[in-house]
LUMPA-494414 format. One line per field, with one value per residue (C-alpha): residue number from 1; residue in three letters; x negated, y negated, z negated. Coordinates in Angstrom, 1 decimal, always signed. Layout:
REM residues N
bami: (NUM/...)
mimi: (ALA/...)
X: (X/...)
Y: (Y/...)
Z: (Z/...)
REM end
This chain:
REM residues 260
bami: (1/2/3/4/5/6/7/8/9/10/11/12/13/14/15/16/17/18/19/20/21/22/23/24/25/26/27/28/29/30/31/32/33/34/35/36/37/38/39/40/41/42/43/44/45/46/47/48/49/50/51/52/53/54/55/56/57/58/59/60/61/62/63/64/65/66/67/68/69/70/71/72/73/74/75/76/77/78/79/80/81/82/83/84/85/86/87/88/89/90/91/92/93/94/95/96/97/98/99/100/101/102/103/104/105/106/107/108/109/110/111/112/113/114/115/116/117/118/119/120/121/122/123/124/125/126/127/128/129/130/131/132/133/134/135/136/137/138/139/140/141/142/143/144/145/146/147/148/149/150/151/152/153/154/155/156/157/158/159/160/161/162/163/164/165/166/167/168/169/170/171/172/173/174/175/176/177/178/179/180/181/182/183/184/185/186/187/188/189/190/191/192/193/194/195/196/197/198/199/200/201/202/203/204/205/206/207/208/209/210/211/212/213/214/215/216/217/218/219/220/221/222/223/224/225/226/227/228/229/230/231/232/233/234/235/236/237/238/239/240/241/242/243/244/245/246/247/248/249/250/251/252/253/254/255/256/257/258/259/260)
mimi: (UNK/UNK/UNK/UNK/UNK/UNK/UNK/UNK/UNK/UNK/UNK/UNK/UNK/UNK/UNK/UNK/UNK/UNK/UNK/UNK/UNK/UNK/UNK/UNK/UNK/UNK/UNK/UNK/UNK/UNK/UNK/UNK/UNK/UNK/UNK/UNK/UNK/UNK/UNK/UNK/UNK/UNK/UNK/UNK/UNK/UNK/UNK/UNK/UNK/UNK/UNK/UNK/UNK/UNK/UNK/UNK/UNK/UNK/UNK/UNK/UNK/UNK/UNK/UNK/UNK/UNK/UNK/UNK/UNK/UNK/UNK/UNK/UNK/UNK/UNK/UNK/UNK/UNK/UNK/UNK/UNK/UNK/UNK/UNK/UNK/UNK/UNK/UNK/UNK/UNK/UNK/UNK/UNK/UNK/UNK/UNK/UNK/UNK/UNK/UNK/UNK/UNK/UNK/UNK/UNK/UNK/UNK/UNK/UNK/UNK/UNK/UNK/UNK/UNK/UNK/UNK/UNK/UNK/UNK/UNK/UNK/UNK/UNK/UNK/UNK/UNK/UNK/UNK/UNK/UNK/UNK/UNK/UNK/UNK/UNK/UNK/UNK/UNK/UNK/UNK/UNK/UNK/UNK/UNK/UNK/UNK/UNK/UNK/UNK/UNK/UNK/UNK/UNK/UNK/UNK/UNK/UNK/UNK/UNK/UNK/UNK/UNK/UNK/UNK/UNK/UNK/UNK/UNK/UNK/UNK/UNK/UNK/UNK/UNK/UNK/UNK/UNK/UNK/UNK/UNK/UNK/UNK/UNK/UNK/UNK/UNK/UNK/UNK/UNK/UNK/UNK/UNK/UNK/UNK/UNK/UNK/UNK/UNK/UNK/UNK/UNK/UNK/UNK/UNK/UNK/UNK/UNK/UNK/UNK/UNK/UNK/UNK/UNK/UNK/UNK/UNK/UNK/UNK/UNK/UNK/UNK/UNK/UNK/UNK/UNK/UNK/UNK/UNK/UNK/UNK/UNK/UNK/UNK/UNK/UNK/UNK/UNK/UNK/UNK/UNK/UNK/UNK/UNK/UNK/UNK/UNK/UNK/UNK/UNK/UNK/UNK/UNK/UNK/UNK/UNK/UNK/UNK/UNK/UNK/UNK)
X: (-10.9/-10.8/-9.4/-6.8/-5.8/-5.3/-3.2/-0.9/-0.7/+0.5/+3.1/+4.9/+5.8/+9.5/+11.9/+13.7/+16.6/+20.2/+20.2/+22.3/+19.5/+18.6/+17.7/+17.4/+14.1/+13.0/+10.1/+9.0/+6.5/+4.5/+4.6/+1.4/+2.5/+4.4/+7.9/+6.8/+5.6/+8.8/+11.0/+9.0/+9.7/+13.4/+13.8/+12.1/+14.1/+17.3/+16.1/+14.7/+11.7/+9.7/+7.0/+5.1/+3.2/+0.7/-2.7/-4.2/-3.2/-4.1/-0.5/+0.3/+0.1/-2.3/-0.8/-0.6/+3.1/+2.5/+1.7/+3.7/+1.2/+1.6/+5.4/+5.6/+3.2/+5.1/+8.3/+6.5/+4.9/+8.3/+9.8/+6.8/+6.7/+10.4/+12.3/+14.6/+14.7/+17.7/+16.4/+14.1/+12.9/+10.9/+9.1/+5.6/+4.8/+2.0/+1.6/-0.5/+0.0/-0.9/+0.9/+2.3/-0.3/-3.1/-1.4/-3.6/-2.1/-3.7/-1.9/+1.4/+0.9/-0.2/+2.9/+5.3/+4.0/+4.1/+7.5/+9.5/+8.0/+7.0/+10.5/+11.9/+9.5/+10.2/+14.0/+13.4/+11.4/+13.6/+17.0/+17.6/+17.2/+19.0/+22.1/+22.0/+24.7/+26.6/+24.7/+21.6/+20.3/+18.0/+17.0/+14.7/+13.0/+13.6/+13.3/+15.2/+12.9/+14.8/+17.9/+16.3/+13.0/+9.8/+6.9/+3.6/+5.0/+6.0/+5.3/+6.7/+9.9/+10.4/+9.8/+12.1/+14.9/+14.3/+14.4/+17.9/+19.0/+17.6/+19.4/+22.7/+22.2/+21.2/+24.3/+26.6/+24.9/+24.7/+28.1/+29.9/+27.4/+27.7/+24.4/+24.2/+21.5/+21.1/+18.5/+17.6/+16.3/+14.3/+13.4/+10.0/+8.6/+5.3/+3.6/+0.2/+1.8/+3.0/-0.2/-2.3/-0.3/-1.2/-4.5/-2.9/-0.2/-2.9/-4.8/-1.8/+0.2/-2.6/-1.4/-2.9/-2.3/-0.2/+2.0/+2.4/+3.6/+5.9/+7.4/+8.0/+10.0/+11.8/+13.2/+15.3/+18.3/+17.4/+13.9/+12.1/+10.6/+12.8/+11.6/+10.6/+12.7/+15.8/+15.2/+14.2/+17.4/+19.4/+17.4/+18.1/+21.8/+22.0/+20.2/+22.8/+26.5/+27.6/+26.3/+28.2/+30.5/+27.9/+26.6/+24.9/+24.5/+21.6/+21.9/+19.9/+18.2/+17.2/+19.0/+21.3/+18.7/+20.7/+24.0/+22.9)
Y: (+10.9/+14.4/+13.1/+11.1/+14.0/+16.1/+13.3/+13.1/+16.9/+16.9/+14.3/+16.7/+19.3/+20.2/+21.2/+24.3/+25.3/+25.4/+22.3/+19.2/+17.3/+20.0/+18.6/+15.1/+13.2/+11.0/+8.5/+8.2/+5.5/+5.6/+9.4/+10.1/+8.5/+10.1/+9.3/+9.8/+13.3/+14.2/+12.7/+14.5/+17.8/+17.1/+16.0/+19.1/+21.3/+19.7/+20.6/+17.3/+16.9/+14.3/+11.9/+11.1/+7.8/+6.3/+4.6/+7.9/+11.6/+14.7/+15.3/+11.7/+9.6/+6.9/+3.4/+0.0/-0.7/-4.2/-5.0/-5.1/-2.7/-0.2/-0.2/-0.1/+2.9/+5.0/+4.6/+5.4/+8.5/+9.8/+9.4/+10.9/+13.9/+14.6/+12.6/+10.9/+9.0/+9.3/+8.3/+5.5/+5.6/+2.6/+3.6/+2.0/-0.2/-1.9/-4.0/-7.0/-8.5/-12.0/-15.0/-17.4/-20.0/-17.7/-15.5/-15.1/-16.2/-13.3/-10.9/-12.6/-12.3/-8.7/-7.5/-9.6/-8.3/-4.7/-4.7/-7.3/-8.1/-4.5/-3.1/-5.9/-4.9/-1.1/-1.8/-4.0/-1.4/+1.5/-0.2/+1.0/+4.6/+4.4/+2.8/+5.0/+7.2/+7.3/+8.7/+6.5/+5.9/+3.2/+3.7/+1.3/+1.9/-1.2/-1.2/-2.3/-5.3/-6.0/-6.8/-8.4/-10.2/-9.0/-11.0/-11.2/-9.6/-12.7/-11.1/-7.7/-9.0/-11.4/-8.8/-6.3/-8.9/-10.0/-6.6/-6.1/-9.0/-7.4/-4.2/-6.0/-7.7/-4.4/-2.7/-5.3/-5.4/-1.6/-0.6/-0.7/+1.7/+4.1/+3.1/+2.8/+0.8/+1.3/+0.9/+2.9/+1.1/+3.5/+2.6/+3.6/+6.8/+8.3/+7.7/+6.4/+3.0/+2.9/+4.4/+1.8/-1.0/+0.2/-1.6/-4.8/-4.6/-4.1/-7.1/-9.4/-8.3/-7.6/-4.1/-0.7/+1.7/+4.0/+1.1/+0.2/+3.7/+3.7/+0.4/+1.7/+4.6/+2.4/+0.2/+3.2/+4.3/+8.0/+7.2/+9.0/+8.3/+8.8/+11.9/+11.4/+14.3/+12.5/+9.6/+11.8/+13.8/+10.5/+9.4/+12.7/+12.5/+9.0/+10.3/+13.0/+13.2/+12.7/+9.1/+8.1/+5.6/+4.2/+1.1/-2.1/-0.7/-0.7/+2.3/+2.3/+5.5/+4.2/+6.4/+3.3/+0.5/-2.0/-1.1/-3.0)
Z: (-10.5/-11.9/-15.2/-13.4/-11.2/-14.4/-15.9/-12.9/-12.8/-16.4/-15.6/-13.3/-15.9/-15.8/-18.5/-19.6/-17.3/-18.5/-20.8/-20.5/-18.8/-16.3/-12.8/-14.4/-14.1/-16.9/-17.4/-21.0/-22.0/-25.2/-24.8/-26.7/-30.0/-32.8/-31.6/-28.0/-28.6/-30.4/-27.7/-25.0/-26.7/-27.1/-23.5/-22.2/-24.5/-23.0/-19.5/-18.3/-16.0/-17.7/-16.5/-19.7/-19.7/-22.0/-22.1/-23.3/-23.6/-21.6/-20.6/-19.7/-16.6/-17.6/-17.0/-18.6/-18.8/-19.9/-16.3/-13.0/-11.4/-14.2/-14.1/-10.4/-10.3/-12.8/-10.9/-7.6/-9.1/-10.4/-6.9/-5.2/-7.4/-8.0/-5.4/-7.9/-11.2/-13.6/-17.0/-18.1/-21.8/-22.8/-26.0/-25.7/-28.7/-30.6/-33.7/-35.0/-38.4/-39.7/-41.0/-38.4/-39.2/-38.3/-35.8/-32.7/-29.4/-27.7/-30.1/-29.4/-25.6/-25.9/-27.8/-25.9/-22.6/-23.8/-25.5/-23.5/-20.2/-19.6/-20.2/-17.9/-15.1/-15.6/-15.3/-12.3/-10.3/-11.4/-10.9/-7.3/-8.3/-11.7/-10.0/-6.9/-8.4/-11.7/-14.7/-14.8/-18.3/-19.9/-23.5/-25.3/-28.7/-30.8/-34.6/-37.7/-37.3/-34.1/-36.3/-39.3/-40.1/-41.5/-42.9/-40.9/-37.8/-35.7/-32.3/-33.1/-34.6/-31.8/-29.2/-30.8/-31.0/-27.4/-25.9/-27.4/-25.3/-22.2/-23.0/-23.2/-19.9/-18.3/-19.8/-18.3/-14.9/-14.6/-15.9/-12.6/-11.2/-14.0/-15.6/-19.4/-21.3/-25.1/-27.8/-30.9/-34.0/-36.2/-39.8/-41.2/-39.6/-40.6/-37.3/-36.3/-35.6/-39.3/-40.7/-38.9/-40.7/-44.2/-44.2/-43.0/-45.7/-48.3/-47.0/-46.7/-49.7/-52.1/-53.1/-52.8/-49.9/-52.2/-53.1/-49.5/-48.7/-51.7/-50.6/-47.1/-48.6/-51.1/-48.3/-47.0/-49.1/-48.8/-50.2/-47.4/-44.1/-41.0/-39.1/-35.5/-34.5/-35.8/-33.5/-30.6/-30.8/-30.6/-27.6/-25.9/-26.6/-25.2/-22.1/-21.5/-20.6/-24.2/-24.0/-20.9/-22.7/-25.1/-23.5/-24.7/-28.2/-30.7/-32.9/-36.2/-37.4/-40.8/-43.5/-44.2/-44.6/-42.5/-44.3/-47.4)
REM end
């Protein structure tokens, strides 16, 4: 109980005054990951009060956003603590790699629940608040794999494609209320999620870890990893007044990978 109280205390930290997101309240899922931490910093720098959510992390509300209970709880907490909710950033993600013929059904269900069903439930429970007045924002982290295929990632690729359809529906349904819904599609970032895939790539592709890293960089025209701060700044822009006419879009942050 003491740990949970500390997590909920941390979730109430506000942002710096005077920025474009001042007096705006945001929920951020996947807040303890590499992109999550960068986005949390960017949002707070822009003035937002952020409820950071993850399954671990001292500064996070601990909740399982693959479930109805977890998604309902994070919305209720934001309202209980701050009396409003303006921005919903759905960034939680996971990975499991194997060929389709040996892909575990449990892994399929786990990833689809986290990255498709979870965002749907979060939108459902947050919708009344996000559409209460103009300016509501929904931003989902997809991936370049949400626009093209990738071997051995059946559930991840399917989930990232599916959530883009959900974003488009939310954009159309929310537009009249001044709500926008968009997705960002990062290329390879040097995050724990990517690092944890190196062993799987080595196992499935029969190459060394160094060759895996080199191939990740080679996929991007700038021959480098995308920085988490580059994606976080885009998310923060979409959450603010500058993103008011961008709706139903998926914006790649990939140094040009998808341009080829």
